[in-house]
C-alpha angles and dihedrals in degrees: 000000000000120000126230090214122099118243113224115196108200118199117181122134094212108020094168092065092046124108106194102018090051091048092049088050092054091049090052091048092054089052098038089144086078101045149030108227116210116178111199096197092051094046094042111031088151092049092239104136123207097221096184089052090047095048091047091053091050090052090052094060135059095201130045127187118191109211117197147133116253107257115196089334091308144069119296113267096255093056090050088050090048087054093048092050104034104038094063135163108267091032111044100017142006127091112310094355101087095128094165095051112133096017118130115238127181140162131235107199135187113204122190095209124076120265092244090066089058094070132095087250092043132094094277100033097219132088121237085246088056093049091048092052092109089057092047092050088050094052092046092044089060087050095248124136113258111224130209113278119247110211143181115197134190103037094143088058093058132262125219121229090250092053090045092053091046092049089048091051089051091050091051088049089051088053094045090051088057094052106103115234114247132201129187112205118197116217 
């Protein structure tokens, strides 16, 4: 049976030193009725992924959010390893075996660099959406729906407690907006 909860796969190699990812995680933990939190680095400190358990977890949820800091303009290594090992032929893709088809998958990304640098006219000449294109193509390849990215920029420049709280509240609202409405109708 599918859950109406959202699965948030948190990938951060040192969450305790994080600013935004740690705050997002705290916000999610305070609202655990909305989500199932799954921390890859906590579950797999040795990098040995239990593929069957991960696939089962994916099947139990309709919406999946990949929460991670941008690493060298990409996902952290453990999240890429997770994709390689879990999203396999015969499970995530292949004729008649697209078990994640129709699921909604998105990303919540923290970026150390300011948003203005993620523009064609900016320092790096690419938007965050362009840099995340391989993730989007992967999600679409497995016949899932790609959700809008939630992002927090400029962490390296510093962020006040007020800005951190505001961003965490916006992240929670992003999650709430993904929660499907339900209605029980008594006969």
